[in-house]
C-alpha positions as CSV (number, residue, x, y, z in Angstrom):
1,M,6.1,-4.2,4.2
2,F,9.1,-6.4,3.6
3,L,7.3,-8.2,0.8
4,N,7.2,-4.9,-1.2
5,I,10.9,-5.3,-2.0
6,P,10.7,-8.7,-3.7
7,M,7.4,-7.6,-5.3
8,G,9.3,-4.8,-7.0
9,V,12.2,-7.1,-7.9
10,F,9.8,-9.6,-9.6
11,G,8.2,-6.9,-11.7
12,K,5.2,-5.5,-9.8
13,R,5.6,-1.7,-9.7
14,M,3.5,0.6,-7.5
15,V,2.0,3.3,-9.8
16,E,1.3,6.1,-7.3
17,I,3.9,8.2,-9.2
18,G,1.8,10.2,-11.7
19,N,3.9,9.8,-14.9
20,Y,4.3,6.4,-16.5
21,D,4.7,5.1,-20.0
22,S,2.1,2.3,-20.6
23,D,3.9,0.9,-23.6
24,A,7.2,0.6,-21.7
25,W,5.3,-0.9,-18.8
26,L,3.7,-3.5,-20.9
27,Q,7.0,-4.4,-22.6
28,N,8.7,-4.9,-19.2
29,V,5.8,-7.1,-18.0
30,N,6.0,-9.3,-21.2
31,K,9.8,-9.8,-20.9
32,N,9.3,-12.1,-18.0
33,P,5.6,-12.9,-17.3
34,N,6.5,-15.6,-14.8
35,K,8.3,-13.2,-12.5
36,Y,5.3,-10.8,-12.8
37,K,3.0,-13.7,-11.7
38,I,5.2,-14.3,-8.7
39,S,5.0,-10.6,-7.8
40,I,1.2,-10.8,-7.9
41,L,1.3,-13.9,-5.6
42,L,3.6,-12.1,-3.2
43,A,1.3,-9.1,-3.2
44,L,-1.7,-11.3,-2.3
45,I,0.3,-12.8,0.6
46,E,1.2,-9.3,1.8
47,H,-2.5,-8.2,1.7
48,A,-3.7,-11.3,3.5
49,L,-1.0,-10.7,6.2
50,V,-2.3,-7.1,6.7
51,I,-5.8,-8.5,7.4
52,T,-4.4,-11.3,9.7
53,L,-2.2,-9.0,11.7
54,T,-5.0,-6.5,12.1
55,I,-7.2,-9.2,13.6
56,M,-4.4,-10.4,15.9
57,L,-3.6,-6.9,17.1
58,F,-7.3,-6.2,17.8
59,I,-7.5,-9.3,19.9
60,V,-4.3,-8.3,21.9
61,F,-4.9,-4.6,22.3
62,S,-8.6,-3.9,22.1
63,S,-9.0,-4.4,25.8
64,Y,-7.1,-1.1,26.3
65,N,-9.6,0.9,24.2
66,I,-12.3,-0.9,22.3
67,I,-13.4,2.3,20.5
68,L,-9.9,2.9,18.9
69,G,-9.9,-0.8,18.1
70,I,-13.2,-0.5,16.3
71,V,-11.7,2.4,14.3
72,W,-8.5,0.7,13.2
73,V,-9.9,-2.7,12.4
74,P,-12.3,-1.8,9.5
75,F,-9.8,0.7,8.0
76,R,-6.8,-1.7,8.0
77,M,-8.9,-4.7,7.0
78,G,-10.4,-2.5,4.2
79,E,-6.9,-1.6,3.1
80,G,-6.1,-5.3,2.7
81,L,-9.4,-6.2,1.0
82,V,-9.3,-3.4,-1.5
83,Q,-5.7,-4.4,-2.5
84,I,-6.7,-8.0,-2.9
85,Y,-9.6,-6.9,-5.1
86,D,-7.3,-4.7,-7.1
87,E,-4.9,-7.5,-8.0
88,K,-7.3,-8.5,-10.8
89,N,-6.2,-5.3,-12.6
90,Y,-2.6,-6.4,-12.4
91,W,-3.6,-9.7,-13.9
92,K,-5.5,-7.9,-16.7
93,L,-2.3,-6.0,-17.5
94,L,-0.5,-9.3,-17.8
95,N,-3.0,-10.5,-20.5
96,I,-2.8,-7.1,-22.2
97,A,1.0,-7.2,-22.3
98,R,0.8,-10.6,-24.0
99,Q,-1.5,-9.3,-26.7
100,H,0.4,-6.0,-27.0
101,S,3.6,-7.8,-28.0
102,V,2.0,-9.5,-31.0
103,T,-0.2,-6.7,-32.4
104,S,0.4,-3.4,-34.3
105,G,-1.3,-0.3,-35.5
106,A,-4.7,0.7,-34.2
107,E,-5.1,-2.5,-32.1
108,K,-1.7,-1.9,-30.3
109,K,-2.7,1.7,-29.6
110,S,-6.1,0.5,-28.2
111,L,-4.3,-1.9,-25.9
112,S,-1.9,0.9,-24.8
113,D,-4.9,3.2,-24.0
114,L,-6.6,0.4,-22.1
115,S,-3.5,-0.3,-20.0
116,R,-3.1,3.4,-19.3
117,N,-6.7,3.5,-18.0
118,I,-6.1,0.5,-15.8
119,L,-2.9,2.0,-14.4
120,Q,-4.8,5.2,-13.6
121,T,-7.4,3.1,-11.8
122,I,-4.7,1.4,-9.8
123,K,-3.1,4.7,-8.9
124,Y,-6.3,6.3,-7.5
125,R,-7.2,3.1,-5.6
126,Y,-3.7,3.1,-4.2
127,I,-4.2,6.6,-2.9
128,F,-7.5,5.5,-1.3
129,V,-5.7,2.6,0.3
130,G,-3.1,5.0,1.7
131,L,-5.9,6.9,3.4
132,L,-7.3,3.7,4.9
133,W,-3.8,2.9,6.2
134,A,-3.3,6.4,7.6
135,I,-6.7,6.4,9.6
136,G,-6.2,2.9,10.9
137,T,-2.6,3.4,11.9
138,L,-3.4,6.8,13.5
139,A,-6.0,5.1,15.8
140,F,-3.6,2.3,16.7
141,S,-0.8,4.7,17.3
142,I,-2.9,6.9,19.6
143,L,-3.6,3.7,21.6
144,L,0.1,2.9,21.9
145,V,0.9,6.4,23.1
146,T,-2.1,6.8,25.5
147,Y,-1.6,3.5,27.3
148,E,2.2,3.1,26.9
149,V,2.0,-0.6,26.0
150,V,5.2,0.0,24.1
151,P,7.8,2.9,24.4
152,P,5.8,6.1,23.5
153,I,8.3,7.0,20.8
154,I,7.0,4.1,18.7
155,G,3.5,5.4,18.9
156,W,4.6,8.9,18.1
157,L,6.4,7.6,15.0
158,G,3.1,6.0,13.9
159,I,1.2,9.3,14.5
160,V,3.7,11.3,12.5
161,A,3.6,8.8,9.7
162,S,-0.2,8.4,9.5
163,I,-0.8,12.2,9.6
164,S,1.9,13.0,7.1
165,L,0.9,10.3,4.6
166,G,-2.8,10.8,5.2
167,F,-2.5,14.5,4.5
168,G,-0.5,13.9,1.4
169,D,-3.0,11.4,0.0
170,G,-5.9,13.8,0.9
171,I,-4.2,16.6,-1.0
172,E,-3.7,14.4,-4.0
173,I,-7.4,13.6,-4.1
174,V,-8.7,17.1,-3.4
175,K,-6.0,19.3,-5.1
176,P,-3.6,17.0,-7.0
177,N,-1.8,20.1,-8.5
178,L,-0.6,21.0,-4.9
179,K,0.9,17.5,-4.3
180,P,4.4,18.5,-5.4
181,K,4.5,21.2,-2.8
182,F,4.2,18.6,-0.1
183,E,6.7,16.0,-1.3
184,V,9.0,16.6,1.7
185,L,6.1,15.9,4.1
186,T,5.2,12.8,2.2
187,A,8.8,11.6,2.2
188,I,9.0,12.2,6.0
189,G,5.7,10.2,6.4
190,G,7.0,7.4,4.3
191,L,10.3,7.1,6.2
192,S,8.4,7.3,9.5
193,A,6.0,4.6,8.4
194,I,8.9,2.2,7.6
195,I,10.7,2.9,10.8
196,F,7.5,2.6,12.8
197,E,6.5,-0.8,11.4
198,I,10.1,-2.2,11.7
199,I,10.5,-1.1,15.3
200,L,7.0,-2.1,16.4
201,G,7.2,-5.5,14.7
202,G,10.6,-6.1,16.3
203,W,9.4,-5.0,19.7
204,L,6.3,-7.2,19.6
205,L,8.2,-10.2,18.4
206,F,10.9,-9.8,21.0
207,F,8.7,-9.3,24.0
208,S,6.1,-11.9,22.9
209,H,9.0,-14.4,22.7
210,I,10.2,-13.4,26.2
């Protein structure tokens, strides 16, 4: 989660927001391609950490409820694997941005259209990844609340976050025109997710150290 901040600083933008200008996006990438490459590297590290932490948490907590463990592992690991696979699209955009800066006319428009299609693919895959996160986190949060291995409020934050974000992503897939009506719910889910992961991570680090 914390790597998302430097990823944004170094040029990698999440494209879940529906409206974007592909020409402007390509120009921004081409201004400093090395920073953009760093952002892709950071993203790969973040995705690998998601998979690693999922395995570690399964080893630690699956003894409480193996069924919930079996639910959260494939969904959270799937989240990381899909995002690792999707980084090839970001690398394609880097190459397109380089060509886009030295062409004109019909070829430039063709590159803009290609980048727009790639950005749309990234957007829809990002929504799918959000659903994987929501299902996996919901299973894990239910375990935390049921067995009180951490203060229950932490698990409830995870439940609120996973249901809110999962519902928002589901709406965007089924009825995208209704998504604006649930922006507040999505915002609550996003804030809850950040708080949940920060508190849970801090709690586990603190007590594992003790």
